[in-house]
N, C-alpha and C positions, 0 to 999 in steps of 0.2 A: 505493500500500499502505501508506494512513492508521492510525494508529495511535491510543489513547486518548490523549484531550488531559486533561494532569494542573495546567494552572495556568489561576488564576481567569480568569474572563473581563472583572471589573471591577478585575484587580491592579493596581498602579502600574509604571513600568519596571523601579524600585528593586526593588520585591516580586517581581517577575519572575525578575529576575535573579539575587538571593540564593536564590529557590525553585532554578535552575536550578544555580549553582555553589556553592550552599552544601553541598548533598549532594557534589560533585565534592571538593570542597576535605577535607572530614570522611573521606574515602575514599583521599584521599593517592597520587592517582594524578595529577590536573591540580591545581594550590595556588599555579598563576599567573596566575588570571584578572583579576590586579591587577599590573601592574609599575614600577617604580621609583615606587611612591605611584598611580599613575595608571591608570583601567578601561583592562584591555587585552583580555578576552574581553565583545564582545556581546552581548545577552540576546534582539537580535531575529533576522532569519531572513533570507537570499537565499534567492528562488526560481528555482530554473536550470532553464532549459529540459532537458528529455530531450535535443534532439539538441544543444546546446550540450557539455553535459556529455561527448557521444557524441564531438564534433569534437575538443574536448580533450585526452580518451584516445585516440584515432586519431594524432593529431597528435603525440600524446609518445613513442607507441611508434617510430612513423615515425622520427625524430628522435633514440631513443634506439638505433634499427640506425646511423643516419648516424656519431652520435656513435664508438660501437664502432669501424665501419669505418675514421673518422680515427684515434684512440687508436693502431690498428696502425702509421698511419706515424709517430707519433711517436717510440711505443717505440724505432722501428728508426733515426730519424736520428740526426743528429750533435749532436753537445754545441751548438753554433751553434744548431740550431733551436730547442733547450731553450730554451736563454737568450731565447732572439728573441719566445717565447713569455711570457719573464717569469717560468720555474719556475727555485728557487734550486737554485744545483750542488750542493748535499748533500743533493738530492733522485733526482739525475739516473739513480745507479745504481737505485733504489728503482723507478721509473718505467719503466724497462725490463723490469721482469717479466712473464710473460703468463700466465694464467691460463684464462682464456676471452673468444676475440677475438668473442664474440658479444653482450657485455654491456660497456657501458664502466663500471660504476659498482654495486654491491649494492643502496644505499638513494640516489636522487638523485628531486632537485624542477624541474621543467621552471614554468617562469614567464611566465605569459603576459598581453595584454592582447587585449580582448575590441574591436575596432576601427573603425567603417566600413568600412575593406577586408579585414575579414575576421582570424581568430584571428594573432596576432601573439609569438612567442617573445621575452621578451627577455633571459633568462640560464638557465644551467643550473644548479642547487646540487648538483652530482656527488660532494663531499666530504664535507662535514659539515650536512647539511639540519636544519633545525629546523620547526616547526610539526606533529611526527608525533602526538604527544600529541591535538594539539586537532581534526586531522582525523579519523584513524583510531579515534577513542576518546570526545572529549566533545562531537562532531558529533551524534553517534548521538543522547546521551543529550536534547540539546536539542531534535532533530526529533523525537525522543518526545516531551519534553514540550506540543508543540504540534499532536502526533496528527500529522506529514507522513513523509514517505518519506524516509529519510539515503539521500544519493546512495553514501555511505561502507559501506554496509551489507555486513558478509562480508568488507573489503578486508584486514582485521589477520592474515588464515592467512596472508599471504602471508610475511611476516616468518619464521614456522619454517620454510617450505617452501625460502625462498630462502636461511637462515643453514643449515641442512643442506647444502644443494647445496654453497656456499662452503665449507664445513670438509670434504665429501669432495672436491673439488676440491684443496683445500692437500694433503691426506691422498695423493690421487694423485698427487701433486707432490711427495710424499715428505717432509710437513712433521709434525710431531709436533704434536697436536691435544686433548689429555688437558686440560691449566689453562686455562680460556677465562675471559678476565678483561675486563670492560667496565668503562671508564674515562672520568670528567669530571670538570672541579672539580668539588669538594663542596658548596662554597660559593655554587654557582650554581644556584638554585633550579629554573630554567629547562633548565638544561642534564643537570643531576644527576636530576631529574625524567623527560626524557626518554629517558636512557641507562638506566635504572632501569626504566621503559617496555619497553625495547627487550629489555631481557635476559629481562625473564617473557614477552613475546611471541615468545622466537627460541624458546624449548623447549630451549634445552643443556644436560641434566643436569650439575648441578657447577658450572656456572656462577659467578663473581661479581664483587663491585660492587666497585671501588676509584677511590679520589681519587685524582689526577692525583701529587697531592703526597705520595702513598705508596709512588709508584712509581720505584725505582731499578735504576740501568745498573751489572753487574755483570760486569768480562770479556766474556763474548761472548755474556749473557743479559742479560733487564730482569727486574724481580722485583716483585714485589706486596709490600710489607712492611705488616703489618697496623696498625701502630704505630710511625708516623717517629720518635717521641721516643726511642723503647726500641731501641738499638743492637743488644742482645739477642732482641729479638724475633723469630722464626721466622719467614721467609718463602718463597713459594714460586714458581719461574720461570714465568713465561708463554708459554705455546706459540702461542696466539692474542689479539687484542689486539682488541679494539671502543675505538674512538676518537674520543668528539666533541671533538677536539682539530685542527685543521687542521694540516696537513702544513706549511705555507709559517711559521705559527707553531711548530711543532716544531722546523723549520731553527734557528730562531733563539733556542730553548730553550737556556738555560745554570742552571748550579748557582751555587750561592753565591759559591764561589770564581773560580766565570768559565769553568769547564770546559765543554765546548759537548756539553750532555748528549745537544741534539735530534739535533748532527751524527751523534753515536755511535750512537742507535737508529735510523738511515733507514740505516745501514753497518750492523746489523744486519739490515734489514726486507733491504737490497740482496744480503747476503751470506744469505739464507734461513733465518736463524735466528731469524726473528719473524714470522709470520703477524699481516696489519692487517683488518680489513673500519671502512670501506670499505676494499675493495683502492689500491693505488698506482696503476690507470689512471682511479679516479676523479677522483685528486687534479688528472691529464693535463688533464681534462677539463673541470675546475673554470676554466682560465683564462680571461677571454675574451675574448684572443686566438685560443683554440681559435673562435672564432664567428669572426674575422676570415679564421682560416687555411680554412673552412668557404666561406667566402663567395667569397674569391681563386678559390679552386678551379673553387667552382660560375659563375663569372663570366668565366675557362677555359674553362669546358667540356669541362674534364679529370674523372676519378679518377670520377665518380658515375656509376650507371645515369643512364637519360632517368626512371624512376621517381623518383629520388631527385634531382636536379634540379628535376624538381616539388614535391618534397615541399619541401624550401631555400626557392625562389621563392613558394611558397603562404605558408611559417609562420616563415622569417627575415628579419631586417629586415638589411639594406645593412652591414656594418662593418669598417671599416678600422684601420689603425695610424697613419694621421694623419687631420686632417679634409678630407678632400677630395669633400663634396658639390655641389654646385651652387649657383649662387648663390639665394637663396631657402628655401631648404630647411632645416628646424629639426632639430638634432641633439645628441646627448647624449656627453658627455665620459666616461669610468667607467674606474676604478684595473680594473687587469686582474685582481688577485686582492681585490679590496674588494667590501664582506659589510654589506649591511642599511643602504644609501644612502648608504655615508660616501663625501665625494670625489667623488659624481655631477655633473656641472653640466650643464644645460639652456642649449643656445645658439637663440636665437631666429633666424628666417630674415635676418633683418639681420646675423647675426655677435655682437651683443650677449649677454650672461648675461639669460636670460629668468627660470631661479634657480639657486640654485647647495644645495646640501645645507649648508653652513657649518659640517662637520666636516672635519679635513685627518688623517685616521689615515692614510689611506693614499696623503698627498699625495705621497710619495717614490718614489711608484711609476708605469711606464710607463699612458699608456693606450689605450683601443679609442675609437671615434668610433663612433657607431651612429646609423642612421636615430633621427630621435624619432618615436613611438606615443605618441597622446596617451592616457590612463587615462580610462574613462567618468567622469562626476561621479556621484555618488549621495550620496542624504542618509540618514544614520541617525541611530535614537535614542541617545544617551549618559545617562549618569548628567548630565553636563553639561548636557543639552539637545539640540537638532537638530544633528548636525554634517555640514557640505559635507565631502565628500570624491573621493578617487578612487577607483576599484576595479581589485585586483589578484588576479588565479588564481592556482594553483600547483596541478601536476598531478604527483604522485609516481608514479616510475618503480623499481619492484621486482624485481630478478633479471631487467628486460627487461620487464619487463610493465607496462603502466599499471595505478596504481590509487588511491585515495585526490585528491579534490580541497579547495584551503582556499582563501579569498577573505580577504583583507586589505583595509583601508580606510585609506586616511590621505593626506599630500600629494600633489603630482604625481612626488613621489620619495618611494618606500616606504623607512620607514625602521626601526628597532625601536622605534619607539613607536607605529606605525600600530598600529591594532585586528585586531582577530580578528572577522570576521564568519561565522558557524555558515552553513549554508546548507542546502534541503532541495532538493528534484528536483518537478517537475509534466512532467505533457506524456506 
């Protein structure tokens, strides 16, 4: 389903890039095509085979069902199990809340590597995934400019359906849902832009955006205060909070006077005085120790159906809480709640460090150890000329159904400076 091209055939890369992203910036929906004064969104197009797209979506849905089934174990587990998975004690009460046992989270993203051994899942971003505006909005615009088919066409409609169903689940559980707030760091362009996009796509009447800094905890409610500097400003209590703010960070949040605000909020969630999206089950699934648990149950031949064991064997990588790989097998050490590649180390088969992220933001966390899956090499065009990198795929899971895909190009360890590479579908 090709479309009319809008790019001049003789245009330079920089001209093509500006023709694509200039209008997107002006619209105010996708404004972070450059991040940290560097190019982030590329103007090229990766042509994805339709069979590969279909397999990613099939794998994401099958893995989503396995995650949902495993979350049920976690929610009924003893505190010792939750602690072993690296979940902060302040979150235990919230994690036990159950609303829909068939989905692990509302908005998640599986990260995949296309390897010679087939498609392999590296991790599941189930609490606060990003890349949403890129996949669901910008990608279609880039495909249109090249006259090619967008693999993500029509996917954004899943948001309004998913948010509506999540609100219905909360109402059925006895929650109030009159005042819905979408919140993130307002100074962080990507987070705020992603949150505002989801607010619009949610279709929730009367929902509004509030910066994290404008949220206040008072008694048994959390309030959105429109002007944090004005103590007299009228605020309103929040019934449902979409937050692009990771629960492990929330657990550590404190006021300027040292009061543990985040723990207080998690208590309100556990006491059913505040509904959150993603639901707490999304945080339980976020820990990479969860992958070690799934692999352990799979190795033991327990808990899962024959079909589920086949899915795990096909798409997951051996993952453990200790480095117990055969001599000569390369593996990766990852912080259990790490993000954007920080704290990740790749070990060669000799046991020597082959590559490290060079960042230690999550260095104090326990690690999981996962069999190394080499990301395929790819050369892309950039403002600085050709770049030889590695290709990582993401496939979103919205309300249990597979959805848009997104490609990133970076080093062997994908980080927050890796490029976003638009994609079309062929075949």
